[in-house]
C-alpha positions as CSV (number, residue, x, y, z in Angstrom):
1,M,126.3,118.6,82.8
2,T,128.4,121.8,82.6
3,P,130.0,122.6,79.3
4,P,133.8,122.4,79.2
5,K,135.7,125.6,79.8
6,R,137.4,127.4,76.9
7,L,141.1,127.9,77.1
8,A,142.5,131.4,76.8
9,S,145.9,133.2,77.3
10,A,146.6,135.2,80.4
11,E,146.2,138.4,78.4
12,D,142.9,137.3,77.0
13,I,141.6,136.4,80.4
14,R,142.8,139.7,81.8
15,M,140.9,141.6,79.1
16,L,137.8,139.5,79.5
17,V,137.7,140.3,83.2
18,Q,138.6,144.0,82.5
19,D,135.8,144.3,80.0
20,A,133.3,142.5,82.3
21,V,134.1,144.6,85.3
22,N,134.1,147.9,83.5
23,A,130.7,147.1,81.9
24,R,129.1,146.7,85.4
25,P,126.3,149.3,85.8
26,E,127.9,150.9,89.0
27,L,131.1,151.7,87.2
28,R,129.4,152.9,84.0
29,Q,127.1,155.1,86.0
30,H,130.0,156.9,87.7
31,N,132.3,156.8,84.5
32,E,134.9,154.7,86.4
33,A,137.3,152.0,85.2
34,L,139.4,149.5,87.0
35,M,142.8,148.1,85.8
36,V,142.8,144.3,86.4
37,H,146.0,142.5,87.3
38,E,147.4,139.7,85.3
39,P,146.0,136.2,86.1
40,F,148.3,133.5,87.5
41,W,148.1,129.8,87.0
42,H,147.5,127.3,89.8
43,E,146.2,123.7,90.0
44,D,142.5,123.3,89.5
45,D,140.6,124.5,92.6
46,Q,137.3,123.1,93.8
47,S,135.4,125.0,91.1
48,G,137.6,123.4,88.4
49,C,139.3,126.7,87.5
50,N,143.1,126.8,87.1
51,W,143.7,130.6,87.5
52,S,143.1,133.5,89.8
53,I,143.7,137.3,89.7
54,S,145.1,138.9,92.8
55,G,143.2,142.2,92.4
56,Y,142.9,145.4,90.5
57,M,144.0,149.1,90.5
58,G,141.1,151.4,91.3
59,L,138.7,152.4,94.0
60,S,138.0,149.8,96.7
61,K,134.3,150.5,96.7
62,Y,134.1,148.5,93.4
63,A,135.5,145.3,95.0
64,D,132.1,143.5,94.8
65,D,131.8,144.4,91.1
66,F,135.3,143.0,90.5
67,R,134.4,139.8,92.3
68,I,131.2,139.3,90.3
69,A,133.0,139.9,87.0
70,L,135.9,137.7,88.0
71,Q,133.5,134.8,88.9
72,D,131.7,135.1,85.6
73,V,134.9,134.7,83.6
74,R,136.3,132.0,85.9
75,S,133.2,129.9,85.3
76,S,133.8,129.9,81.5
77,Y,137.5,130.0,81.0
78,N,140.7,128.2,82.0
79,L,144.2,129.4,81.4
80,G,145.9,127.6,78.5
81,T,149.4,126.4,78.8
């Protein structure tokens, strides 16, 4: 059984994704950083997550790093009301 997701504010979620993506080895190696957009609420999707982030500001070559970091945080947190 999967543990329940923790609730967090939109700003906390944004910072969790921000920190996770900027800690990715590819970004650290090139001394790059991305600015993650604010998460937005929606009904639970098929993964049981109630939020998404539309994207980030930064180089498009880091899109895979962004997606990986995003999925890691989505698997553990839901947006509190």
